[in-house]
C-alpha positions in Angstrom: 0.2 0.0 0.0 2.7 2.5 0.8 4.2 1.8 -2.8 1.0 2.7 -4.5 0.7 6.0 -2.1 4.3 6.7 -2.6 3.8 6.6 -6.0 0.8 9.0 -6.2 2.5 11.8 -4.3 5.5 11.6 -6.7 3.4 11.6 -9.8 1.4 14.4 -7.8 4.2 16.4 -7.3 5.6 16.0 -10.8 2.2 17.2 -12.2 2.2 20.1 -9.7 5.4 21.5 -11.1 4.3 21.3 -14.7 1.4 23.2 -13.8 3.4 25.6 -11.8 6.6 26.0 -14.3 7.5 29.3 -16.1 6.7 29.0 -19.6 8.5 31.3 -22.3 5.8 33.3 -24.2 4.9 31.7 -27.8 5.6 35.3 -29.2 8.5 37.5 -29.3 8.1 41.0 -27.9 8.8 43.8 -30.3 9.8 47.3 -30.0 7.1 50.1 -30.8 8.1 52.7 -33.4 10.8 55.4 -32.1 9.0 59.1 -33.4 12.2 61.4 -34.7 12.1 64.2 -36.5 14.4 63.3 -39.2 14.6 59.9 -40.2 17.8 57.6 -41.8 18.3 54.0 -43.2 20.1 52.2 -40.1 21.2 49.3 -41.9 20.9 48.0 -45.7 17.6 46.3 -44.8 15.9 49.5 -43.4 13.4 51.2 -46.3 10.8 54.0 -46.2 7.5 53.8 -46.6 4.3 56.2 -46.8 1.7 55.5 -43.9 -1.3 57.7 -43.9 0.8 60.4 -45.1 3.7 60.1 -42.7 7.1 58.7 -43.8 8.0 55.5 -41.8 11.3 53.6 -41.5 10.8 49.7 -41.3 13.2 47.1 -41.2 12.7 43.2 -41.4 16.6 42.2 -39.7 16.5 44.4 -36.6 12.7 45.6 -35.3 14.5 48.1 -33.2 15.3 50.3 -36.2 11.3 51.0 -37.0 10.6 54.4 -36.7 8.1 57.2 -37.5 8.0 61.5 -38.3 6.8 63.4 -36.0 2.9 64.4 -36.2 2.9 67.6 -37.6 0.1 69.9 -37.2 0.4 72.2 -39.9 0.1 69.6 -42.7 -3.2 69.2 -41.8 -4.6 72.2 -42.8 
């Protein structure tokens, strides 16, 4: 009887450990857009794109290179 009980406790411990284990997230966190008044291409994979009348820099290799122009109120009028 004690063998069955000890086996149940060890299996229960492993189950609890699996439930309490720290899991790595499935998605990778990415940096947001940097807002800059003057944009430049920082590597060979960076490129300019215009979105909603605003100039953006996108980069497939390094997401930290993403940037966009400052919102200019004068251009609205």
